[in-house]
C-alpha positions as CSV (number, residue, x, y, z in Angstrom):
1,X,13.0,-6.8,-30.3
2,X,13.8,-9.9,-32.4
3,X,11.3,-11.9,-34.4
4,X,10.9,-14.5,-31.7
5,X,10.0,-11.8,-29.1
6,X,7.6,-10.2,-31.6
7,X,5.8,-13.5,-31.9
8,X,5.6,-14.2,-28.2
9,X,4.7,-10.7,-27.0
10,X,3.4,-8.6,-29.9
11,X,1.3,-5.5,-30.2
12,X,-1.6,-6.0,-32.6
13,X,-2.0,-2.2,-33.0
14,X,-0.4,1.0,-31.7
15,X,-0.8,1.4,-27.9
16,X,-2.8,4.6,-28.2
17,X,-5.2,3.0,-30.7
18,X,-5.5,-0.1,-28.5
19,X,-6.4,1.9,-25.5
20,X,-8.9,3.9,-27.4
21,X,-10.5,0.7,-28.7
22,X,-10.8,-0.7,-25.2
23,X,-12.3,2.5,-23.9
24,X,-14.8,2.6,-26.7
25,X,-15.8,-1.0,-26.0
26,X,-16.2,-0.2,-22.3
27,X,-18.5,2.6,-23.0
28,X,-20.6,0.5,-25.4
29,X,-20.8,-2.3,-22.8
30,X,-22.0,0.1,-20.2
31,X,-24.6,1.5,-22.5
32,X,-25.8,-2.0,-23.4
33,X,-26.1,-3.0,-19.8
34,X,-23.7,-5.8,-20.3
35,X,-22.6,-6.1,-16.7
36,X,-23.6,-9.6,-16.0
37,X,-20.2,-10.9,-14.8
38,X,-18.8,-10.4,-11.4
39,X,-15.2,-11.0,-10.2
40,X,-16.1,-14.2,-8.4
41,X,-17.7,-15.6,-11.7
42,X,-14.8,-14.8,-14.1
43,X,-13.9,-18.2,-15.5
44,X,-10.7,-17.2,-17.2
45,X,-7.4,-17.4,-15.3
46,X,-7.1,-14.2,-13.2
47,X,-4.9,-13.0,-10.3
48,X,-4.0,-9.8,-8.5
49,X,-0.5,-8.8,-7.5
50,X,0.8,-5.9,-5.5
51,X,3.5,-3.6,-6.9
52,X,6.1,-6.0,-5.6
53,X,4.5,-8.6,-7.9
54,X,3.4,-10.7,-4.9
55,X,0.1,-12.5,-5.3
56,X,-2.7,-11.2,-3.2
57,X,-5.7,-12.9,-4.9
58,X,-6.3,-15.6,-7.5
59,X,-9.3,-17.5,-8.9
60,X,-9.6,-21.2,-9.3
61,X,-8.9,-21.0,-13.1
62,X,-5.5,-19.5,-12.3
63,X,-4.4,-22.2,-10.0
64,X,-2.8,-24.5,-12.7
65,X,-1.0,-21.4,-14.2
66,X,0.5,-20.6,-10.8
67,X,1.8,-24.1,-9.9
68,X,-1.4,-25.9,-8.7
69,X,-0.6,-25.4,-5.0
70,X,-2.8,-26.2,-2.1
71,X,-2.2,-22.9,-0.3
72,X,-0.1,-19.9,-1.0
73,X,3.0,-19.5,1.3
74,X,2.4,-17.5,4.4
75,X,5.2,-15.0,3.9
76,X,4.6,-12.3,1.2
77,X,8.1,-12.6,-0.2
78,X,7.4,-16.2,-1.1
79,X,4.4,-15.2,-3.2
80,X,6.2,-13.6,-6.1
81,X,4.1,-14.3,-9.2
82,X,6.9,-15.1,-11.6
83,X,8.2,-17.8,-9.2
84,X,4.7,-19.4,-9.2
85,X,4.2,-19.0,-12.9
86,X,7.5,-20.8,-13.5
87,X,6.0,-23.9,-11.7
88,X,2.7,-23.8,-13.6
89,X,1.5,-25.4,-16.8
90,X,3.4,-22.9,-19.0
91,X,6.4,-22.4,-16.8
92,X,8.5,-25.4,-17.8
93,X,9.5,-23.7,-21.1
94,X,12.1,-20.9,-21.0
95,X,10.4,-19.0,-23.8
96,X,7.2,-18.9,-21.8
97,X,9.0,-17.6,-18.8
98,X,10.5,-14.9,-20.9
99,X,7.0,-13.9,-22.1
100,X,5.7,-13.7,-18.5
101,X,8.7,-11.7,-17.5
102,X,8.2,-9.1,-20.2
103,X,4.4,-9.0,-19.6
104,X,4.8,-8.2,-16.0
105,X,7.6,-5.8,-16.6
106,X,5.5,-3.8,-19.1
107,X,2.4,-3.9,-16.9
108,X,4.3,-2.6,-13.9
109,X,6.7,-0.2,-15.6
110,X,4.9,2.8,-14.2
111,X,5.9,1.8,-10.7
112,X,8.8,-0.6,-11.0
113,X,12.4,0.7,-11.1
114,X,14.8,-0.3,-13.8
115,X,16.5,-2.8,-11.5
116,X,13.4,-4.4,-10.1
117,X,13.4,-7.2,-12.7
118,X,16.6,-8.3,-14.4
119,X,16.9,-9.3,-18.0
120,X,13.9,-7.4,-19.4
121,X,15.7,-4.5,-21.1
122,X,14.8,-3.5,-24.6
123,X,11.1,-4.4,-24.5
124,X,8.9,-2.1,-26.4
125,X,6.8,0.1,-24.1
126,X,3.1,0.0,-23.9
127,X,1.7,3.1,-22.3
128,X,-0.5,2.0,-19.3
129,X,-1.6,5.6,-18.7
130,X,-3.7,5.9,-21.8
131,X,-6.6,3.9,-20.4
132,X,-8.1,2.3,-17.3
133,X,-7.4,-1.2,-18.8
134,X,-4.5,-2.3,-20.9
135,X,-4.6,-5.2,-23.4
136,X,-1.4,-7.2,-23.9
137,X,-1.4,-9.9,-26.7
138,X,0.5,-13.0,-25.3
139,X,1.5,-16.1,-27.2
140,X,2.4,-19.2,-25.1
141,X,3.5,-22.7,-26.0
142,X,2.5,-26.0,-24.5
143,X,5.1,-28.7,-23.9
144,X,4.1,-30.4,-27.2
145,X,4.9,-27.0,-28.9
146,X,1.2,-26.2,-29.5
147,X,0.8,-22.4,-29.6
148,X,-2.0,-20.8,-27.5
149,X,-2.8,-17.1,-27.9
150,X,-4.3,-14.9,-25.2
151,X,-5.4,-11.3,-24.8
152,X,-4.3,-10.4,-21.3
153,X,-6.2,-7.5,-19.7
154,X,-4.5,-5.6,-16.9
155,X,-6.5,-3.3,-14.7
156,X,-4.7,-0.9,-12.4
157,X,-5.6,-0.1,-8.8
158,X,-3.9,1.6,-5.9
159,X,-3.6,-1.8,-4.3
160,X,-2.0,-3.5,-7.3
161,X,-2.7,-4.9,-10.8
162,X,-5.4,-7.4,-11.8
163,X,-4.4,-9.8,-14.7
164,X,-7.0,-11.7,-16.6
165,X,-6.0,-14.0,-19.5
166,X,-8.7,-14.7,-22.2
167,X,-8.4,-16.7,-25.4
168,X,-7.5,-14.3,-28.2
169,X,-10.6,-14.7,-30.3
170,X,-13.1,-14.8,-27.4
171,X,-15.6,-12.0,-27.1
172,X,-14.7,-10.1,-23.9
173,X,-17.2,-7.3,-23.6
174,X,-18.8,-8.8,-20.5
175,X,-15.4,-9.0,-18.9
176,X,-14.5,-5.4,-19.9
177,X,-17.8,-4.3,-18.5
178,X,-17.1,-5.6,-15.0
179,X,-13.5,-4.3,-15.1
180,X,-14.9,-0.9,-15.9
181,X,-16.7,-0.7,-12.5
182,X,-13.4,-0.1,-10.6
183,X,-15.0,0.5,-7.2
184,X,-16.9,-2.7,-7.3
185,X,-14.0,-4.7,-8.6
186,X,-11.5,-3.6,-6.0
187,X,-14.1,-4.0,-3.2
188,X,-14.7,-7.6,-4.3
189,X,-11.0,-8.2,-4.6
190,X,-10.3,-6.8,-1.1
191,X,-13.1,-9.0,0.4
192,X,-11.2,-12.0,-1.0
193,X,-7.8,-10.6,0.0
194,X,-5.7,-13.5,1.3
195,X,-4.3,-13.2,4.8
196,X,-0.6,-12.8,4.4
197,X,2.4,-12.5,6.8
198,X,4.2,-9.4,5.7
199,X,6.7,-6.7,6.9
200,X,4.8,-3.5,7.9
201,X,5.3,-0.1,9.4
202,X,2.4,1.2,11.5
203,X,1.6,4.8,12.0
204,X,-0.9,5.8,14.8
205,X,-1.9,9.4,15.1
206,X,-4.3,10.9,17.7
207,X,-5.4,14.5,18.3
208,X,-4.0,15.8,21.6
209,X,-6.6,17.1,24.1
210,X,-9.4,16.0,21.8
211,X,-11.9,15.6,24.7
212,X,-11.3,19.2,25.8
213,X,-11.6,20.5,22.2
214,X,-14.9,18.5,21.7
215,X,-16.3,20.1,24.9
216,X,-15.4,23.6,23.8
217,X,-16.8,23.4,20.2
218,X,-20.4,23.1,19.0
219,X,-20.9,19.6,17.7
220,X,-21.1,20.7,14.0
221,X,-17.8,22.6,14.3
222,X,-16.1,19.7,16.0
223,X,-17.0,17.4,13.2
224,X,-16.1,20.0,10.7
225,X,-12.6,20.3,12.3
226,X,-12.1,16.5,12.3
227,X,-13.2,16.2,8.7
228,X,-11.0,19.2,7.7
229,X,-8.0,17.4,9.3
230,X,-8.6,14.0,7.5
231,X,-9.4,15.6,4.2
232,X,-6.1,17.6,4.3
233,X,-4.1,14.6,5.4
234,X,-5.4,11.9,3.0
235,X,-3.2,13.2,0.1
236,X,-0.2,12.9,2.3
237,X,-0.9,9.2,3.1
238,X,-1.5,8.5,-0.6
239,X,1.8,10.2,-1.5
240,X,3.7,7.8,0.7
241,X,1.6,4.7,-0.1
242,X,-0.1,4.5,3.2
243,X,-3.0,1.9,3.5
244,X,-5.9,3.0,5.6
245,X,-6.4,0.8,8.6
246,X,-9.2,2.5,10.6
247,X,-10.4,5.7,12.0
248,X,-11.5,5.8,15.6
249,X,-13.0,9.2,16.3
250,X,-10.2,11.7,16.0
251,X,-7.5,9.0,15.7
252,X,-6.2,7.1,12.7
253,X,-4.1,4.1,11.8
254,X,-2.2,3.6,8.6
255,X,0.0,0.8,7.3
256,X,3.0,1.1,5.1
257,X,4.1,-2.0,3.2
258,X,7.3,-2.8,1.3
259,X,7.6,-1.0,-2.1
260,X,9.7,-1.9,-5.1
261,X,11.2,1.6,-5.5
262,X,11.3,3.2,-2.1
263,X,11.7,2.4,1.6
264,X,8.4,1.8,3.4
265,X,10.0,2.6,6.7
266,X,11.2,6.0,5.5
267,X,7.8,6.5,3.8
268,X,6.1,6.2,7.2
269,X,8.5,8.6,8.9
270,X,8.3,11.2,6.1
271,X,4.5,10.9,6.2
272,X,4.5,11.5,9.9
273,X,6.6,14.6,9.5
274,X,4.3,16.0,6.8
275,X,1.3,15.3,9.0
276,X,2.8,17.4,11.7
277,X,3.5,20.3,9.3
278,X,-0.1,20.0,8.0
279,X,-1.7,20.1,11.5
280,X,0.2,23.3,12.2
281,X,-1.4,25.0,9.2
282,X,-4.9,23.7,10.2
283,X,-4.2,24.9,13.8
284,X,-3.4,28.4,12.6
285,X,-6.5,28.7,10.5
286,X,-8.8,27.6,13.3
287,X,-7.0,29.9,15.8
288,X,-7.8,32.8,13.5
289,X,-11.4,31.6,13.0
290,X,-12.2,31.0,16.6
291,X,-9.8,33.5,18.2
292,X,-8.9,30.8,20.7
293,X,-5.6,29.8,22.3
294,X,-5.7,26.1,21.4
295,X,-2.8,24.7,19.4
296,X,-3.8,21.6,17.5
297,X,-1.2,18.8,17.9
298,X,-1.0,15.3,16.7
299,X,0.5,12.5,18.9
300,X,2.2,10.1,16.5
301,X,3.7,6.7,17.2
302,X,5.6,4.6,14.7
303,X,6.6,0.9,15.0
304,X,7.5,-1.9,12.6
305,X,7.2,-5.7,12.6
306,X,6.2,-8.8,10.6
307,X,2.5,-9.3,11.1
308,X,-0.6,-10.9,9.6
309,X,-2.4,-8.6,7.2
310,X,-6.1,-9.4,6.4
311,X,-9.4,-7.7,5.9
312,X,-12.7,-7.3,7.7
313,X,-15.7,-6.7,5.6
314,X,-19.4,-6.0,6.2
315,X,-21.6,-5.5,3.2
316,X,-19.8,-2.9,1.0
317,X,-17.2,-1.8,3.6
318,X,-13.8,-3.3,3.6
319,X,-11.1,-2.5,6.2
320,X,-7.5,-3.6,6.3
321,X,-6.3,-4.8,9.7
322,X,-2.9,-6.0,11.1
323,X,-2.8,-8.6,13.9
324,X,-0.1,-8.6,16.4
325,X,1.9,-6.4,18.8
326,X,3.2,-4.0,16.1
327,X,-0.1,-2.0,16.0
328,X,-0.5,-2.2,19.8
329,X,3.0,-0.8,20.4
330,X,2.5,2.0,17.8
331,X,-0.7,2.9,19.6
332,X,1.0,3.0,23.0
333,X,3.7,5.2,21.5
334,X,1.0,7.6,20.2
335,X,-0.4,7.7,23.8
336,X,3.2,8.5,25.0
337,X,3.8,11.3,22.5
338,X,2.9,14.7,23.7
339,X,3.3,18.3,22.4
340,X,3.1,17.3,18.7
341,X,6.0,14.9,18.9
342,X,6.8,11.9,16.8
343,X,8.2,8.8,18.4
344,X,9.6,5.7,16.7
345,X,10.9,2.4,18.0
346,X,14.6,1.5,17.8
347,X,13.8,-1.6,15.8
348,X,12.2,0.6,13.1
349,X,15.2,3.0,13.1
350,X,17.7,0.2,13.0
351,X,16.1,-1.3,9.9
352,X,16.6,1.9,7.9
353,X,19.7,1.8,5.7
354,X,22.4,4.2,7.0
355,X,21.8,6.6,4.1
356,X,18.1,7.0,5.1
357,X,19.0,7.4,8.8
358,X,21.2,10.3,7.8
359,X,18.2,12.0,6.4
360,X,16.7,12.2,9.9
361,X,17.4,14.2,13.0
362,X,16.4,12.2,16.0
363,X,17.4,11.5,19.6
364,X,16.5,11.9,23.3
365,X,16.1,15.2,25.1
366,X,18.1,15.3,28.3
367,X,18.4,17.9,31.1
368,X,21.7,18.9,32.5
369,X,22.5,19.8,36.1
370,X,21.1,23.3,35.6
371,X,17.9,22.0,34.0
372,X,18.7,23.1,30.5
373,X,17.3,20.7,27.9
374,X,19.5,19.4,25.2
375,X,18.8,16.9,22.3
376,X,21.3,14.1,22.5
377,X,21.2,13.1,18.8
378,X,21.1,9.5,17.5
379,X,20.3,8.0,20.9
380,X,17.5,5.9,22.3
381,X,15.9,5.3,25.7
382,X,13.4,2.8,27.1
383,X,10.0,4.3,27.6
384,X,10.1,3.6,31.3
385,X,13.0,6.0,31.7
386,X,11.1,8.8,30.1
387,X,7.8,8.7,32.0
388,X,6.5,9.5,35.5
389,X,5.4,6.0,36.6
390,X,2.8,7.5,39.0
391,X,1.0,9.2,36.1
392,X,1.5,6.9,33.1
393,X,2.9,3.7,34.5
394,X,-0.2,1.5,34.1
395,X,-1.2,2.7,30.6
396,X,2.3,2.4,29.2
397,X,3.4,-0.7,31.1
398,X,3.3,-2.8,27.9
399,X,6.0,-0.7,26.2
400,X,8.1,0.2,29.3
401,X,11.1,-1.8,28.0
402,X,10.7,-0.6,24.4
403,X,13.7,1.5,23.3
404,X,12.5,4.6,21.4
405,X,13.6,7.9,19.9
406,X,12.0,11.2,19.0
407,X,11.9,12.1,15.3
408,X,12.7,15.8,15.5
409,X,13.1,16.6,11.8
410,X,13.4,15.1,8.3
411,X,16.4,16.9,6.7
412,X,16.8,15.1,3.5
């Protein structure tokens, strides 16, 4: 790093020591009861971005930094924070743009790939894993060449990164105190989550024959079974960056959004495959326990689209929801799936890059003249050609013309 870079983005102390100092201040703030600030009352510029660096929340103080817009663009791809910072009060200078580039690169390095942001090689690393909040000294210049120094605090959440810029000499214990209360912070942020039009893959899974299973089990055992299933599957959703939509009894909805370093579409398919493997293990354990003949199976439907993402919230509960046909079609595909199968729409499969499609074994099962069933690989069929209209016609009418395929296996 040259002297100019050191001046613009410098470390006042070693990363380990900095993280230790912040953690100590957090503990002291908590002990002193200094939790007077809430997210909606932070008066310093603050914004949250997802791991594609797309803005999902900002406060009024950050508006001038981000370009002084009336409203953020509807499409998530047009919300890239560096584009907006380049239009703000500091963005007219190339040296400030370089500072912002390096700041967000360092903050997101744990998740971003080496090619996600160009022109940021050679920046000294600050280890974000050493503490719940990282401090980045940032030096910016106004158009009249006046230097302004900030301590930028970055707090990490599953949903993204929260940036707060404070004047360098300002006492920040109150701010650090509220950032320490991670559950409260993310709940407040999600309540203010801006509706956004985004690409999304939707996974809907439902327990097959759940009504019969509920009738056969005592109530406490039925709820134990359902809780066992969801507890075992939650780590799988986390591994593939699934966002919880809602649970309806023994069913579930999860959303998969674009990621900087992996395919969100393949994530949804891999997740579905691992869910199927996990339910088989759970089924075996309950068969041994109950000495019954039931085989637990999940009916899984997958679909993709571009939809509005927003949140519903009542008191302390926040729930993501997607509006539009994507979730409805995924739900109908889940209704269509039987025998523990996974069904995906042709549009979803077509948007996979060829390399990812080759990692999947999929197709339509056909019967020959002798009634022998064969998988015709890499083919699709409209739902209407795969169902008995007398039995399922009305329920699946909405997706009768939707071309689909069965995901048989993930092989790579």
